[in-house]
Every structure is written in C-alpha cells, then in structure tokens.
Backbone as a chain_set.jsonl record, in Angstrom:
{"seq": "MRHLSQLADLNVRRRRLGMSAETLAQRSGLSRQTVHRVLSGGSASFQNVIAIAGVLGMSHSFLATKSVQDIREQQAEAKAQELVGMVQATCGLESQAVDQEHIDEMVRQTVHELLAGPNRKLWAA", "coords": {"N": [[228.222, 50.63, 125.37], [228.186, 50.551, 122.645], [229.747, 52.575, 121.705], [232.468, 51.671, 121.801], [232.296, 49.683, 119.898], [231.755, 51.172, 117.599], [234.14, 52.612, 117.347], [235.838, 50.491, 116.897], [234.874, 49.771, 114.422], [235.925, 51.819, 112.868], [238.64, 51.18, 112.844], [238.575, 48.689, 111.596], [237.668, 49.451, 109.089], [239.804, 51.084, 108.279], [241.828, 49.155, 108.057], [240.738, 47.546, 106.027], [240.891, 49.301, 103.917], [243.564, 49.315, 103.622], [245.189, 51.22, 104.713], [247.72, 52.793, 106.509], [248.072, 53.595, 110.016], [249.608, 55.819, 110.381], [249.412, 57.154, 107.91], [246.687, 57.69, 107.993], [246.682, 59.46, 110.136], [248.127, 61.63, 109.036], [246.423, 62.393, 106.912], [244.111, 63.088, 108.275], [244.87, 65.174, 109.798], [245.583, 64.853, 112.395], [247.549, 63.886, 115.272], [249.761, 61.045, 115.293], [249.667, 59.651, 117.691], [247.166, 60.408, 118.697], [245.445, 59.287, 116.788], [246.037, 56.537, 117.156], [245.158, 56.278, 119.81], [242.391, 56.813, 119.558], [241.599, 54.767, 117.756], [242.152, 52.546, 119.276], [240.226, 52.561, 121.154], [240.479, 54.327, 123.213], [240.233, 57.465, 125.053], [238.448, 59.918, 123.251], [237.802, 62.802, 121.368], [234.789, 64.054, 119.91], [235.227, 65.53, 117.628], [237.759, 64.598, 116.759], [237.133, 61.938, 116.176], [235.291, 62.306, 114.118], [236.968, 63.499, 112.201], [238.682, 61.368, 111.584], [236.813, 59.46, 110.696], [235.848, 60.772, 108.415], [238.081, 60.76, 106.671], [238.195, 58.067, 106.233], [236.027, 57.672, 104.686], [233.518, 57.534, 105.894], [230.42, 58.264, 107.546], [229.36, 60.432, 110.281], [227.855, 58.716, 111.753], [229.115, 56.445, 111.395], [228.528, 54.921, 109.223], [229.308, 53.65, 106.094], [230.042, 55.964, 103.6], [231.092, 55.811, 101.164], [232.209, 53.157, 99.075], [234.811, 50.798, 99.907], [236.281, 50.064, 97.676], [235.705, 52.21, 95.92], [236.986, 54.36, 97.238], [239.645, 53.492, 97.244], [240.061, 53.381, 94.468], [239.722, 56.09, 93.795], [241.909, 57.193, 95.152], [244.006, 55.867, 93.838], [243.664, 56.858, 91.239], [244.119, 59.629, 91.628], [246.771, 59.572, 92.54], [248.009, 58.355, 90.349], [247.554, 60.29, 88.355], [249.132, 62.327, 89.382], [251.725, 61.136, 89.324], [252.04, 60.532, 86.57], [251.823, 63.087, 85.593], [254.22, 64.181, 86.499], [256.013, 62.732, 84.929], [255.218, 63.593, 82.414], [255.855, 66.307, 82.598], [258.634, 66.175, 82.812], [259.252, 65.018, 80.342], [258.371, 67.082, 78.711], [260.207, 69.08, 79.329], [262.388, 68.01, 78.126], [261.764, 68.269, 75.531], [260.187, 66.223, 74.487], [257.4, 65.71, 74.107], [254.396, 64.065, 75.178], [251.574, 62.56, 73.737], [247.999, 63.006, 74.356], [246.561, 60.59, 74.288], [248.488, 58.65, 74.932], [249.154, 59.548, 77.462], [246.723, 59.146, 78.832], [246.621, 56.351, 78.703], [248.901, 55.712, 80.18], [248.082, 56.651, 82.685], [245.881, 54.927, 83.179], [247.227, 52.446, 83.286], [248.949, 52.903, 85.449], [247.098, 53.307, 87.524], [245.998, 50.723, 87.643], [248.303, 49.268, 88.433], [248.822, 50.455, 90.933], [246.523, 49.719, 92.379], [246.795, 46.963, 92.38], [249.174, 46.562, 93.617], [251.34, 46.905, 96.561], [249.781, 48.196, 99.529], [251.024, 50.349, 100.8], [252.241, 51.819, 98.782], [250.056, 52.823, 97.441], [248.954, 54.582, 99.312], [251.029, 56.248, 100.047], [252.497, 59.435, 100.648]], "CA": [[229.171, 49.755, 124.713], [228.162, 50.799, 121.206], [230.864, 53.483, 121.442], [233.656, 50.88, 121.491], [232.027, 48.989, 118.638], [231.902, 52.147, 116.518], [235.564, 52.89, 117.189], [236.399, 49.293, 116.264], [234.485, 49.853, 113.008], [236.89, 52.707, 112.212], [239.888, 50.449, 112.645], [238.3, 47.667, 110.581], [237.597, 50.164, 107.808], [241.179, 51.488, 107.957], [242.544, 47.966, 107.603], [240.177, 47.133, 104.729], [241.428, 50.237, 102.926], [245.003, 49.121, 103.517], [245.79, 52.5, 105.072], [248.425, 52.749, 107.786], [247.628, 54.575, 111.006], [250.387, 57.04, 110.14], [248.778, 57.833, 106.776], [245.41, 58.191, 108.501], [246.996, 60.638, 110.947], [248.489, 62.729, 108.129], [245.264, 62.826, 106.135], [243.082, 63.646, 109.158], [245.415, 66.335, 110.485], [245.743, 64.513, 113.807], [248.823, 63.24, 115.571], [249.74, 59.582, 115.262], [249.248, 59.192, 119.011], [245.716, 60.602, 118.797], [244.804, 58.265, 115.952], [246.171, 55.25, 117.852], [244.289, 56.299, 120.99], [241.003, 56.705, 119.104], [241.36, 53.45, 117.166], [242.252, 51.502, 120.302], [239.101, 52.685, 122.079], [240.796, 55.258, 124.285], [239.437, 58.692, 125.062], [238.447, 60.558, 121.936], [236.819, 63.864, 121.178], [233.926, 63.823, 118.756], [235.898, 66.167, 116.491], [238.798, 63.69, 116.274], [236.468, 60.774, 115.586], [234.721, 62.762, 112.842], [238.085, 63.691, 111.263], [239.123, 60.033, 111.163], [235.727, 58.858, 109.913], [235.8, 61.435, 107.112], [239.173, 60.254, 105.84], [237.883, 56.672, 105.908], [234.827, 57.631, 103.853], [232.393, 57.13, 106.735], [229.675, 59.382, 108.117], [229.496, 60.519, 111.732], [227.183, 57.557, 112.34], [230.024, 55.354, 111.057], [228.061, 54.174, 108.066], [230.163, 53.959, 104.95], [229.454, 56.862, 102.606], [231.68, 55.359, 99.905], [232.735, 51.797, 99.201], [236.263, 50.687, 100.015], [236.809, 50.059, 96.308], [235.632, 53.572, 95.378], [238.023, 55.188, 97.865], [240.936, 53.024, 96.727], [240.158, 53.802, 93.071], [239.938, 57.546, 93.79], [243.288, 57.422, 95.56], [244.879, 55.4, 92.756], [243.525, 57.805, 90.121], [244.802, 60.875, 91.995], [248.205, 59.306, 92.589], [248.442, 58.105, 88.971], [247.586, 61.594, 87.676], [250.304, 63.04, 89.893], [252.939, 60.496, 88.818], [252.112, 60.722, 85.12], [252.082, 64.512, 85.404], [255.659, 64.401, 86.667], [256.662, 62.181, 83.735], [254.881, 64.492, 81.31], [256.632, 67.539, 82.773], [260.023, 65.853, 82.482], [259.325, 64.856, 78.882], [258.214, 68.413, 78.13], [261.479, 69.784, 79.484], [263.334, 67.417, 77.182], [261.144, 68.424, 74.208], [259.674, 64.921, 74.064], [256.012, 65.749, 74.559], [253.614, 62.837, 75.061], [250.208, 62.932, 73.353], [246.97, 62.738, 75.362], [246.214, 59.163, 74.265], [249.512, 57.939, 75.696], [249.011, 59.977, 78.858], [245.568, 58.425, 79.378], [247.004, 54.938, 78.862], [249.832, 55.66, 81.311], [247.281, 56.807, 83.905], [245.137, 53.668, 83.38], [248.179, 51.41, 83.693], [249.429, 53.234, 86.792], [245.981, 53.012, 88.437], [245.957, 49.264, 87.778], [249.463, 48.847, 89.22], [248.648, 50.91, 92.313], [245.481, 48.912, 93.02], [247.262, 45.586, 92.499], [250.428, 46.533, 94.363], [251.298, 47.059, 98.018], [248.97, 49.311, 100.023], [251.835, 51.515, 101.174], [252.464, 52.643, 97.582], [248.797, 53.505, 97.145], [248.666, 55.635, 100.285], [252.21, 57.076, 100.333], [252.337, 60.86, 100.302]], "C": [[229.209, 49.969, 123.195], [229.332, 51.69, 120.8], [232.114, 52.696, 121.037], [233.495, 50.144, 120.166], [232.212, 49.935, 117.457], [233.37, 52.481, 116.28], [236.262, 51.696, 116.541], [236.07, 49.286, 114.774], [235.452, 50.751, 112.233], [238.173, 51.95, 111.885], [239.723, 49.351, 111.596], [238.308, 48.313, 109.202], [238.998, 50.574, 107.352], [241.965, 50.294, 107.409], [242.045, 47.494, 106.24], [240.677, 48.035, 103.607], [242.923, 50.02, 102.694], [245.776, 50.374, 103.866], [246.484, 52.36, 106.427], [247.861, 53.808, 108.73], [248.369, 55.897, 110.805], [249.792, 57.844, 108.981], [247.45, 58.436, 107.2], [245.635, 59.453, 109.329], [247.305, 61.839, 110.048], [247.26, 63.281, 107.424], [244.182, 63.466, 107.001], [243.563, 64.898, 109.879], [245.594, 66.115, 111.979], [247.119, 63.897, 114.026], [248.655, 61.725, 115.506], [249.244, 59.026, 116.595], [247.738, 59.311, 119.178], [244.983, 59.543, 117.992], [244.876, 56.904, 116.636], [245.239, 55.185, 119.061], [242.83, 56.108, 120.588], [240.719, 55.296, 118.599], [241.438, 52.32, 118.184], [241.159, 51.625, 121.356], [239.373, 53.595, 123.257], [239.928, 56.501, 124.208], [239.574, 59.398, 123.717], [237.412, 61.661, 121.906], [235.999, 63.535, 119.937], [234.579, 64.381, 117.498], [236.971, 65.249, 115.902], [238.196, 62.467, 115.591], [235.903, 61.136, 114.218], [235.824, 62.945, 111.796], [238.559, 62.347, 110.715], [238.073, 59.384, 110.273], [235.664, 59.466, 108.512], [236.868, 60.929, 106.164], [238.874, 58.828, 105.375], [236.621, 56.532, 105.066], [233.612, 57.149, 104.616], [231.701, 58.379, 107.274], [229.87, 59.393, 109.63], [228.765, 59.387, 112.441], [227.954, 56.283, 112.017], [229.468, 54.417, 109.997], [228.931, 54.592, 106.892], [229.415, 54.862, 103.974], [229.978, 56.537, 101.211], [232.191, 53.943, 100.13], [234.258, 51.845, 99.323], [236.878, 50.766, 98.622], [236.792, 51.458, 95.695], [236.739, 54.461, 95.942], [239.396, 54.794, 97.335], [241.127, 53.471, 95.275], [240.386, 55.307, 92.952], [241.385, 57.866, 94.132], [244.246, 57.019, 94.446], [244.839, 56.362, 91.575], [244.287, 59.101, 90.416], [246.315, 60.685, 91.983], [248.751, 59.081, 91.177], [248.538, 59.414, 88.193], [248.834, 62.372, 88.094], [251.593, 62.466, 89.299], [253.111, 60.713, 87.316], [252.37, 62.195, 84.796], [253.558, 64.84, 85.547], [256.427, 63.892, 85.447], [256.444, 63.115, 82.553], [255.706, 65.779, 81.393], [258.092, 67.316, 82.401], [260.197, 65.711, 80.977], [259.213, 66.208, 78.187], [259.495, 69.216, 78.21], [262.51, 69.28, 78.484], [262.821, 67.491, 75.745], [260.699, 67.09, 73.623], [258.229, 64.792, 74.528], [255.296, 64.434, 74.265], [252.187, 63.24, 74.722], [249.195, 62.436, 74.39], [246.589, 61.26, 75.425], [247.205, 58.348, 75.089], [249.448, 58.307, 77.178], [247.868, 59.218, 79.516], [245.897, 56.957, 79.622], [247.969, 54.777, 80.036], [249.081, 55.777, 82.631], [246.536, 55.509, 84.193], [246.059, 52.569, 83.897], [248.673, 51.655, 85.122], [248.349, 52.972, 87.833], [245.93, 51.513, 88.693], [247.099, 48.77, 88.672], [249.332, 49.259, 90.684], [247.618, 50.065, 93.051], [245.942, 47.474, 93.247], [248.49, 45.465, 93.404], [250.237, 46.689, 95.865], [250.514, 48.309, 98.435], [249.806, 50.546, 100.326], [252.129, 52.401, 99.973], [251.213, 53.434, 97.233], [248.616, 54.722, 98.043], [249.853, 56.531, 100.598], [251.981, 58.505, 99.855], [253.191, 61.237, 99.133]], "O": [[230.184, 49.595, 122.544], [229.85, 51.577, 119.688], [232.75, 53.022, 120.035], [234.453, 50.002, 119.406], [232.764, 49.544, 116.428], [233.797, 52.618, 115.134], [237.171, 51.87, 115.729], [236.881, 48.85, 113.957], [235.762, 50.475, 111.074], [238.718, 52.069, 110.787], [240.63, 49.11, 110.799], [238.891, 47.776, 108.261], [239.34, 50.428, 106.178], [242.68, 50.417, 106.415], [242.841, 47.087, 105.394], [240.863, 47.583, 102.477], [243.479, 50.482, 101.697], [246.888, 50.579, 103.379], [245.889, 51.861, 107.383], [247.253, 54.787, 108.297], [247.809, 56.969, 111.036], [249.682, 59.067, 109.061], [247.12, 59.558, 106.816], [244.863, 60.407, 109.232], [246.799, 62.937, 110.279], [247.076, 64.496, 107.346], [243.416, 64.298, 106.515], [242.769, 65.604, 110.5], [245.738, 67.07, 112.742], [247.769, 63.445, 113.083], [247.551, 61.199, 115.648], [248.494, 58.05, 116.628], [247.101, 58.419, 119.737], [244.006, 58.964, 118.468], [243.875, 56.189, 116.69], [244.607, 54.158, 119.308], [242.112, 55.325, 121.21], [239.711, 54.695, 118.97], [240.855, 51.256, 117.978], [241.158, 50.885, 122.339], [238.587, 53.635, 124.203], [239.004, 56.58, 123.398], [240.654, 59.465, 123.131], [236.282, 61.481, 122.362], [236.457, 62.832, 119.037], [234.494, 63.778, 116.428], [237.083, 65.133, 114.681], [238.688, 62.017, 114.556], [236.023, 60.362, 113.268], [235.638, 62.586, 110.634], [238.808, 62.212, 109.517], [238.396, 58.826, 109.225], [235.451, 58.751, 107.534], [236.598, 60.694, 104.987], [239.247, 58.431, 104.271], [236.19, 55.42, 104.764], [232.768, 56.44, 104.067], [232.331, 59.424, 107.438], [230.471, 58.478, 110.192], [229.029, 59.124, 113.615], [227.505, 55.179, 112.325], [229.885, 53.264, 109.889], [229.246, 55.771, 106.732], [228.292, 54.559, 103.571], [229.389, 56.934, 100.205], [232.561, 53.578, 101.245], [234.902, 52.804, 98.899], [237.877, 51.454, 98.416], [237.748, 51.854, 95.028], [237.358, 55.227, 95.204], [240.215, 55.656, 97.013], [242.22, 53.891, 94.892], [241.158, 55.752, 92.102], [242.014, 58.704, 93.486], [245.191, 57.748, 94.143], [245.875, 56.647, 90.975], [245.011, 59.61, 89.56], [247.05, 61.533, 91.477], [249.835, 59.563, 90.847], [249.498, 59.625, 87.452], [249.501, 62.992, 87.266], [252.451, 63.213, 88.828], [254.203, 61.039, 86.851], [253.062, 62.505, 83.826], [254.09, 65.673, 84.814], [257.371, 64.534, 84.986], [257.367, 63.394, 81.787], [256.194, 66.278, 80.379], [258.713, 68.16, 81.755], [261.162, 66.217, 80.403], [259.886, 66.45, 77.186], [259.838, 69.946, 77.28], [263.39, 70.023, 78.051], [263.376, 66.854, 74.849], [260.817, 66.854, 72.42], [257.885, 63.864, 75.26], [255.549, 63.78, 73.253], [251.638, 64.154, 75.338], [249.499, 61.558, 75.198], [246.323, 60.737, 76.507], [246.812, 57.464, 75.85], [249.667, 57.458, 78.042], [248.015, 58.705, 80.626], [245.494, 56.387, 80.636], [247.865, 53.817, 80.8], [249.406, 55.081, 83.593], [246.551, 55.031, 85.327], [245.713, 51.849, 84.833], [248.797, 50.716, 85.908], [248.648, 52.466, 88.915], [245.829, 51.084, 89.843], [246.882, 47.949, 89.563], [249.692, 48.492, 91.577], [247.813, 49.731, 94.22], [245.518, 46.836, 94.211], [248.8, 44.38, 93.896], [249.119, 46.615, 96.374], [250.581, 49.344, 97.773], [249.344, 51.67, 100.129], [252.256, 53.616, 100.124], [251.296, 54.577, 96.784], [248.174, 55.775, 97.584], [249.702, 57.494, 101.349], [251.366, 58.75, 98.817], [253.181, 62.392, 98.708]]}, "num_chains": 1, "name": "protein.A"}
C-alpha cells in the first residue's frame, strides 16, 4: 500500500507547486495521459515515476530534494530572465539600451510578480 501513498505524494507536491498536470507532462517528457495515470495511482513504470519525481524536485524515494519555495523561486527567476531578455533585445533593436541596474530591477520585479500571481503564468512555457 505504500506504493499508492508515494504516488499520492507526487500529486500533493504537484498541487503545492501550483503546476498543472499538462505542464508536468511537458517538463517530464511524458504524455498527459501517462502523467494522469501515474498521479491517479494507475499502472506506472519506475522510469515514468522517476521522471515525474525529478520535475517535482523529489528523489526516487519521494523525499523532497528542494523546497517548494526554492523550486518556485528558480522557475520565477528563469522566467523573469527570459522575459526581461526579450524586452532588452527589443530595446536594443530600437537603440534604447537598458543599463544593468535597470535590468536587475526589472528581473527582481518580474520574479515578485510571478510568485504573487497565478500559477499558470509561473509555469507557462
């Protein structure tokens, strides 16, 4: 019975992260159907479970290797860097370069907004 409990732990972790099953599928390289089957306690290969656990920041023993907050902050930082990079590139094309101090502030502000906003914006591709 521990098997079902461990699979339930994956789903609890996914919900705590605010990550949709579809996003989890994309990030783990598995189909949406496979992710749903695994998270609902259906048949699952060890490889699929490990792929899902890795995306959720959990070890193969389903112990958290990173805190939920750390994973969310990493995601927000990466997404903020990407978004600000697009703004910086656009400004560069228009010969309106932004200095590093302003870029850093834009990243900090974007991280804050992503963490405070809807989960779907944080995890959107």
